[in-house]
N, C-alpha and C positions, 0 to 999 in steps of 0.2 A: 504494500500500500504506500503510495507516495505521500509527500507532505500535504498536498492540497486535499487529497482524499481523507487523510487523518484529521485535518482541520474541519472539513465539512461534516465528518462523522461525529466529532466531539461537539460541534455546534448544534447538530440535529439532536443529539442526546440531551444537551442542555435545554434546548427548546421544549422537548417532550417533558422533561422533568418539571419545568416551570408550568406547563399546561396542566400536568397531573396534580401538582401541588397547589395550584391556584384555586381559589373559590370565587364564585361570582361576586361582583361588586355589591349586589344587593344582599348577599349573605353576611356582609361585614358591617351592617348598620347597627349602631348602638344607641341606647337612650341616655347614656351618661347619668347625670344626677337625677333625671326623671325616673330612672329605673327603681328608685327607692320608694316610689309612691304607688299605691293601688288605685287611688282616686286623686286627681289633681284638677282643680278648676281655676279659671282665670278671675272670675268675679265672686262666685259662691258655690258651695256644695250643700244640697238639701237631701237628707235621708229620712224616710218615713217607713217604719215597720220593715226594716231590712237588716242586712248584715254586711260588714266590710272586714275582710281579713287583710290587714296591712295598713299602712299609713294613709291618712287623708290630709291633703294640703290645698291651700288657696293662695294664689299670687297673681296680680297685685292686690286683689281683694276688694270687697265692698263694705258697706257699713256693718252688715251682718254676714260675715264670710261663711259661717257654718251653722246649719240648723239641723239638730238631731231630735227626731220625734220617735221614740221607742225603737231606736236602732242599736244593735250590738256592734261595737267597733273594737276589733282586736288589733290595735295599733295606735299610733300617735294621731292627734287631731289638733287643729288650731286652738289656741295660739302657740302651743308647744312646737308645732311643725312650721311656724312662719319663717324662721330663719332658713331652713332647708328648702322651703317651697320656692324661694326667689331664684336660686340657681337651677332648680328643677324646671321651672318654667322656661328659662333660657335654653336649657338642654332640650326640652320638648320642642320648642320652636325650631331649634337647629336640626333636630332629627326629622321633624316634619319637612323642612326644606330639602334635606338630603333624600328622603323617601320620594318626595314629589318629583325630584329631578332624575330619578332612576328610570332607565329606558324600559319600556313595556316589552314583555315577551309574548303577550297574548291579549286579546280584546274580549270583554264580556258584553253581553246584551244588557239591556236596562233591568232585566228581571232574572233572578235565580229561582227557578221553580224545581225544587228537589224531587226525587233524588238526583244529585249531581256529584261527580267526583272530580277533583282537580289535583294535578301533580304540583310540586313546588314551582314557583315562578312569580313574575310580576304581571298581574292582571289589571287591565285598565278599562274604565268606562268613560265615555265622553261626557255624560251627564249623571243624573242620579241613578242609584242602584237600590232595587227592592228585592228582599229575600223572603222565601217561604219554603217549607219542607225541610229536607235534610241535605246539607252540603258536607261531603266527606273530603277531607284534606289528607291525601295519601302520600306519605314520605318515602315509600318504597324501600323501607329499611334504613333510611338515613336520619338519625335522630337530630342532626344539625340542619335539616332541610328548612327553608324559609319560604313563606308566602307573603307577598305584598299586594294589597288591593288599593290601587289609586282610583279614586272615584271623583268624577267631574273634571277630567283633564281639559275639557273644552270650556270650562267656566265653573260656576258653583254647582256642586253636586252633593246631595244629601244621601245618607245611608239609612234605609228603613227596613225593619224586619218584623214580621208578625208570625208567631208560631214557627219560628226559624231556628233550626238546630244546626250547629257546626260540630262535626265529629272528627276527631283525629284518628288516623289509621297508619299502619306501617311504621310505627315508632315516632310519628310526628309529635311535636311539642306545641301546646297551645300558645306559649309565650314566644314562639318563633313566627307568629302570625301577626301581620301589621295591617290594620285597616286605616286608610288615610283619605278620608273624604274632605273635599274642599268646603263642605257645608256641615250641617248638624247631623246627629245620629239619634234615631228613635227606635228602640227595641221593645216589643210587647210580647208577653208570654213566650219568651224565647230562651234557648240554652245556647249562649253565644261564647265564642272563644277567640282570644287574641288580644293584642294591644290596640286600643282605639285612640287615634290621634286626630281629634276632630277640629277641623275648620280654622287652621292658623292663618289662612288667607281668605276667610269667609267675608261676605258682604253684610251690610246692615240688614238686608232682607233675610239672610240665613247666617246668623252670627257664629255658628259653630259650637252649639251646646250639645250635651249628651243627656238623653232622657231614657231611663230604664224603668219599665213597669212590669211587675211579675216576671222578672227575668233573672237568670243566673249568668253572670259574666265570669269566665275564667281567664284572667289576664289583667289588663289595666284600662282605666277610663281616664284619659287625659284630654281636657277640653280647653279651647281657646276662651270660652266664656263660662257657662254654668254646667254643673252636673246635678241632675235631679233623679233620685232613686225612690221608687215607691214599691214596697213589697218585693224588693229585689236584693240579690246578693252579689257582691264582687269578691271573687276569690283571687287575691293577688298572686303574682308569680312566685313569691317566696313560699307561700302556702302550697301553691300548685306543684312546686318542685319537691316538696317534702312528703312525709307520710300522709296517708289519707286523713282528711279532716272532715268531721261531721259538722255541717253548718245548718243550724236550725233557726229559721226566722222566729221572732217573738210571736207569742200567741196573739191572734187578731182581736181587735176590739169591736164590739157590735156598734155600728153606726148607721142609723136609719136614713141618713142623708145620702147613702151610696147604694145603688141598686144591688151590688153583689153581696151586700150584708143584710138584705131583707130576710126577715125571719131567722136571723142569726141565732144559732144554738151553740154557745161556746162549750157546753158540757159534752157535745158530740164531736168537737174538733179533735182530729187526729193528725198532728203535725208530722212532717218528715222527720225521721229519726234513724239512729244507727242500729239496724237490726240484722245486718248481713245481706240485705237486699240492695246492695249498692248499684249505682249505674255503671256503665262501661268504663267511666273514667276512674272509678275507685275513690271518689271524693267523699263517700260516706253517707250521702243522702239517699232516700228511697227513689226508685226509678220513676215514681209517678210525679215527683216534684220537678218543675213547677206546674205540671199539668194534672193536678189532683182533682178528684171529683168535687163539683161545686154544690152537691146536694145539701150539705149542712149549712151552706151560706144562702140558700134560697134561690140559687140560680139553676140553669139547665145543666144537667150532667152530660158534658160533651166529650169526655175523655174516658169512657169505659165504665162508668157507674161506681157505686160504692165498693170499696175493697172489703 
């Protein structure tokens, strides 16, 4: 082999080594100081009848930055977290910008109507995205696989889900999923997974708030403006990465002003609990939560009746 052939051979081997060892740019995104928060709002965070596993922060904040009504918070809250929340917001905005500038690998339609399965990648929508049914994110055996969903690349785009479940498969990790809408996020009766970074470039018409109603989020809720949780749980990435955690929402209060509490009979209430019937994620709650029978609350039983 002459010198030129030896040189080309070594160069080729070096190039192959770089390609094999390199990971996609989108797989190297970090949240920096924002990673320390499960819930982070720009103006305020409101939690009613819910659970948060991890720290809650607000920056720069409003007159009343945090309102807690019958919520269980396993972590720090304002004002104790105020100092850490300031650099966390800066890191959140920086991560948002990095994620939004990442090149798309595929395009989604305006609606995800499950069952749908997606491999790791950067998925983009021109405008808003609505989800329902089951979305499975299959890592194909790679625990470091990353999914990025850029919503509203053509302008302001909100993310909305109703009875929307995100399921991890093939060793995929919920906290390696990034939802990056240019507008706000509204999740209702959903079992959602991933880091939500909402609306850092949102407009006045869609300011980039996060609203969770009767929803379980495994990941982080990071919002440019407000985070509002009602009857919902946020299982932060610290808890999600650890051993199974049983998250039981507080016992509901009869309130005749709300339709779903009509003829409320608290003595019949059977909350989700750790009894060995865990869901597929092993987080400790019963498989029926949050889609439990509504019989005892006077509503229509739309999810399989009394247990």
